[in-house]
MIVO-641248 format. One line per field, with one value per residue (C-alpha): residue in three letters; residue number from 1; x, z, y. Coordinates in steps of 0.05 Angstrom, whole numbers. Layout:
<rs>
res: ALA:...
n: NUM:...
xx: X:...
zz: Z:...
yy: Y:...
</rs>
This chain:
<rs>
res: MET:TYR:ASP:LEU:ASN:ASP:ILE:GLN:SER:PHE:VAL:MET:VAL:MET:GLU:THR:GLU:ASN:LEU:THR:GLU:SER:ALA:ARG:GLN:LEU:GLY:VAL:SER:LYS:SER:THR:LEU:SER:ARG:ARG:ILE:SER:HIS:LEU:GLU:GLY:VAL:LEU:GLY:GLN:PRO:LEU:LEU:LEU:ARG:HIS:SER:ASN:LYS:MET:GLN:ALA:ASN:ASP:ALA:GLY:LYS:ALA:PHE:TYR:PRO:PHE:ALA:ARG:LYS:LEU:LEU:GLU:THR:ALA:ARG:GLN:SER:HIS:LYS:VAL:LEU:GLU:HIS:LEU:GLN:ASP:ALA:VAL:CYS:GLY:GLU:ILE:ASP:VAL:THR:VAL:PHE:SER:SER:PHE:ALA:ARG:SER:TRP:PHE:PRO:GLY:GLU:MET:LEU:THR:PHE:THR:ALA:GLN:HIS:PRO:GLU:ILE:SER:ILE:ARG:LEU:HIS:THR:ALA:SER:VAL:LEU:ASP:GLN:ASN:SER:PRO:SER:ASP:VAL:MET:ILE:TRP:LEU:GLY:ALA:VAL:SER:ASP:PHE:GLY:MET:LYS:THR:GLU:LEU:ALA:GLY:TYR:VAL:SER:CYS:GLY:LEU:TYR:ALA:SER:GLY:ARG:PHE:LYS:GLN:GLN:ARG:GLY:ILE:PRO:ASP:CYS:VAL:ALA:GLU:LEU:GLU:ARG:GLN:PRO:TRP:VAL:ASN:LEU:HIS:HIS:LEU:TYR:HIS:PRO:GLU:GLY:ALA:LEU:LYS:LEU:SER:HIS:PRO:GLN:GLN:GLY:THR:GLN:ILE:VAL:GLN:LEU:PRO:GLY:SER:ARG:ILE:LEU:SER:ASP:GLN:ILE:GLY:MET:GLN:MET:GLU:ALA:ILE:VAL:SER:GLY:HIS:GLY:ILE:GLY:ILE:LEU:PRO:ASP:TYR:MET:ALA:SER:ARG:ARG:GLU:GLN:HIS:HIS:PRO:GLY:ASP:LEU:ILE:ARG:VAL:LEU:PRO:GLU:TRP:THR:LEU:PRO:PRO:LEU:PRO:LEU:TYR:LEU:ILE:TYR:PRO:TYR:GLY:GLN:LEU:PRO:LYS:ARG:ILE:GLN:ALA:PHE:LEU:GLN:HIS:MET:ARG:GLN:ALA:ALA:GLY:ASP:ILE:ALA:VAL:ALA:VAL
n: 1:2:3:4:5:6:7:8:9:10:11:12:13:14:15:16:17:18:19:20:21:22:23:24:25:26:27:28:29:30:31:32:33:34:35:36:37:38:39:40:41:42:43:44:45:46:47:48:49:50:51:52:53:54:55:56:57:58:59:60:61:62:63:64:65:66:67:68:69:70:71:72:73:74:75:76:77:78:79:80:81:82:83:84:85:86:87:88:89:90:91:92:93:94:95:96:97:98:99:100:101:102:103:104:105:106:107:108:109:110:111:112:113:114:115:116:117:118:119:120:121:122:123:124:125:126:127:128:129:130:131:132:133:134:135:136:137:138:139:140:141:142:143:144:145:146:147:148:149:150:151:152:153:154:155:156:157:158:159:160:161:162:163:164:165:166:167:168:169:170:171:172:173:174:175:176:177:178:179:180:181:182:183:184:185:186:187:188:189:190:191:192:193:194:195:196:197:198:199:200:201:202:203:204:205:206:207:208:209:210:211:212:213:214:215:216:217:218:219:220:221:222:223:224:225:226:227:228:229:230:231:232:233:234:235:236:237:238:239:240:241:242:243:244:245:246:247:248:249:250:251:252:253:254:255:256:257:258:259:260:261:262:263:264:265:266:267:268:269:270:271:272:273:274:275:276:277:278:279:280:281:282:283:284:285:286:287:288:289:290:291:292:293:294:295:296:297:298:299:300:301
xx: 2025:1965:1974:1911:1915:1912:1852:1817:1825:1799:1737:1725:1729:1683:1631:1636:1656:1688:1763:1755:1703:1743:1805:1766:1738:1805:1840:1891:1907:1880:1950:1962:1895:1909:1980:1951:1902:1956:2000:1942:1930:2006:2003:1943:1972:1913:1869:1810:1780:1761:1781:1736:1761:1744:1699:1720:1681:1699:1713:1699:1762:1745:1675:1701:1753:1708:1674:1743:1771:1712:1726:1800:1783:1730:1780:1832:1781:1763:1834:1847:1785:1814:1883:1849:1810:1876:1909:1851:1839:1878:1886:1940:2011:2065:2137:2173:2245:2261:2326:2342:2337:2266:2244:2237:2222:2178:2156:2119:2066:2056:2051:1997:1959:1961:1938:1882:1859:1864:1840:1853:1927:1981:2055:2116:2169:2246:2299:2367:2428:2456:2417:2408:2407:2374:2320:2251:2217:2159:2180:2243:2246:2317:2356:2421:2454:2427:2466:2429:2411:2353:2294:2262:2287:2239:2267:2213:2249:2310:2318:2355:2404:2436:2485:2455:2475:2435:2415:2462:2521:2506:2511:2575:2615:2574:2552:2607:2595:2641:2660:2733:2711:2675:2739:2756:2689:2670:2628:2573:2587:2552:2513:2549:2495:2549:2607:2666:2673:2712:2698:2637:2621:2584:2558:2540:2502:2557:2618:2619:2639:2682:2704:2701:2742:2703:2735:2727:2680:2691:2616:2576:2502:2450:2399:2396:2355:2418:2454:2399:2398:2473:2467:2411:2451:2505:2561:2574:2555:2523:2485:2410:2356:2319:2250:2274:2300:2237:2192:2236:2226:2151:2151:2213:2226:2296:2327:2363:2395:2413:2487:2509:2439:2463:2509:2477:2496:2483:2411:2402:2358:2298:2282:2223:2250:2204:2201:2191:2126:2053:2045:1987:1937:1960:2032:2007:1965:2023:2072:2021:2014:2089:2099:2051:2082:2151:2128:2127:2201:2232:2232:2204:2249
zz: 1360:1392:1459:1502:1530:1459:1444:1508:1491:1421:1446:1498:1447:1402:1456:1484:1421:1469:1483:1550:1578:1552:1587:1650:1652:1637:1687:1637:1608:1541:1511:1534:1506:1439:1437:1447:1392:1345:1364:1346:1279:1265:1280:1234:1181:1173:1212:1251:1277:1250:1298:1306:1364:1427:1389:1353:1305:1271:1198:1156:1182:1254:1247:1216:1268:1329:1337:1332:1384:1432:1422:1439:1504:1522:1507:1552:1608:1603:1604:1667:1700:1682:1713:1774:1783:1780:1829:1878:1868:1899:1833:1781:1784:1836:1820:1884:1899:1966:2000:1978:2049:2057:1996:2033:2103:2120:2056:2017:2070:2073:1997:1995:2051:2015:1948:1984:2014:1947:1893:1838:1854:1821:1844:1802:1851:1845:1895:1902:1946:1921:1913:1841:1832:1763:1790:1760:1822:1856:1924:1951:2019:2045:2104:2122:2106:2049:2013:1982:1909:1893:1927:1994:2047:2105:2166:2186:2245:2266:2258:2316:2305:2349:2352:2343:2344:2338:2388:2350:2357:2432:2440:2401:2427:2479:2478:2492:2557:2544:2484:2487:2467:2403:2361:2377:2350:2279:2245:2194:2154:2088:2090:2111:2146:2177:2145:2142:2137:2191:2248:2292:2348:2409:2466:2538:2585:2640:2604:2546:2475:2447:2374:2349:2288:2243:2194:2119:2081:2016:2005:2001:1990:1990:2016:2091:2092:2070:2131:2177:2148:2157:2230:2242:2212:2265:2221:2270:2305:2260:2258:2246:2251:2313:2279:2234:2293:2331:2274:2266:2340:2331:2279:2301:2376:2397:2328:2346:2411:2425:2440:2494:2495:2540:2486:2429:2358:2326:2300:2225:2195:2155:2100:2054:1992:1943:1899:1925:1912:1908:1903:1871:1921:1908:1928:1988:2010:1999:2040:2097:2098:2099:2157:2196:2175:2194:2266:2264:2251:2272:2335:2328:2311
yy: 2446:2482:2518:2506:2578:2604:2558:2578:2652:2644:2607:2660:2715:2677:2671:2743:2780:2828:2833:2869:2818:2758:2784:2795:2725:2693:2736:2763:2830:2852:2852:2780:2758:2793:2763:2691:2700:2727:2667:2618:2653:2647:2571:2562:2609:2651:2703:2678:2745:2811:2866:2927:2970:2929:2883:2819:2777:2714:2710:2647:2613:2629:2603:2538:2529:2545:2478:2440:2488:2472:2397:2407:2442:2389:2334:2368:2376:2302:2281:2321:2288:2219:2238:2267:2203:2163:2210:2200:2127:2071:2033:2019:1990:2003:1989:1968:1952:1919:1901:1830:1801:1823:1783:1716:1740:1800:1835:1780:1777:1850:1855:1802:1835:1903:1876:1838:1904:1940:1892:1944:1950:1908:1907:1899:1875:1878:1858:1889:1887:1953:2017:2039:2115:2103:2057:2073:2046:2084:2060:2029:1992:1991:1964:1999:2067:2106:2161:2220:2208:2252:2217:2227:2179:2168:2134:2083:2051:2011:1937:1904:1846:1796:1739:1670:1597:1533:1478:1431:1479:1484:1410:1404:1464:1500:1576:1628:1665:1724:1768:1745:1675:1696:1702:1631:1605:1585:1638:1639:1701:1692:1756:1820:1861:1905:1939:1946:1870:1837:1884:1881:1928:1902:1944:1929:1974:1968:1940:1990:1974:1919:1902:1830:1812:1765:1718:1726:1680:1644:1645:1713:1719:1774:1725:1726:1664:1627:1657:1633:1562:1556:1578:1529:1473:1486:1514:1570:1634:1687:1751:1754:1807:1793:1793:1735:1695:1707:1683:1620:1606:1609:1554:1515:1524:1513:1520:1585:1608:1680:1687:1738:1770:1826:1852:1890:1907:1975:1975:1980:2037:2017:2068:2081:2116:2150:2213:2283:2321:2302:2228:2187:2160:2088:2107:2144:2083:2035:2077:2085:2009:1998:2050:2008:1942:1968:1968:1891:1886:1951:1996:2068:2124
</rs>
């Protein structure tokens, strides 16, 4: 296998016929230059240059190999140009993994907006409810705590959540007016946004913190849309991200009612996860878009 440094050294010596000048132009020592050429000759199995003090001239093998060496260097230069173009252009494929609950709420619209702005981009989308340390994704968009697993985790904001019931539930049972009543209510607990399961911490600016014990559920889902539909259908009180409830209210006014709005739940962190180091332009552009988009559903950090 040819070493491009060896090839470059050989071509330079062929063009200058001078070891000292070749070493100067390449920015290496004469001994390094000589070692590179000797290594290339060893790979080829025969000498290429005739050495006369500081001067070097090609033998027949060197003259025959020279045009091929030039082509190898030119091919390498062209390949670097192509890769630099890809690095600087917003084009190509982006492999994205999103938290499963974003798949039918906030993310699809942002994905379509981004691809419309960048017609040479394609996105391969995956959803997940558990972070995979071996995921090949270029970018992961995650809601909730993230452990360190070798990628950069950028906190994009915090998503607020609240307790919600439906208009139907209000007509049938009424809306609780104190925390103590919550444990006597039916709950929709199909999607565990908060852990550990069963304990929910609520905070009040004057009354401090209280813990509510939630009942277990025989149905669990990683799709928060199922949680919302069960709440809207009047099955009980449940937890929803406030941005989802707000969007539902825009299209179906009165479907959802905020329960005990003065009590707040711990906000959930929203992370952008991606590799360390210099990123291709398409990844940089996508991350910048998602930073701005996060402002639609999350409060600033």
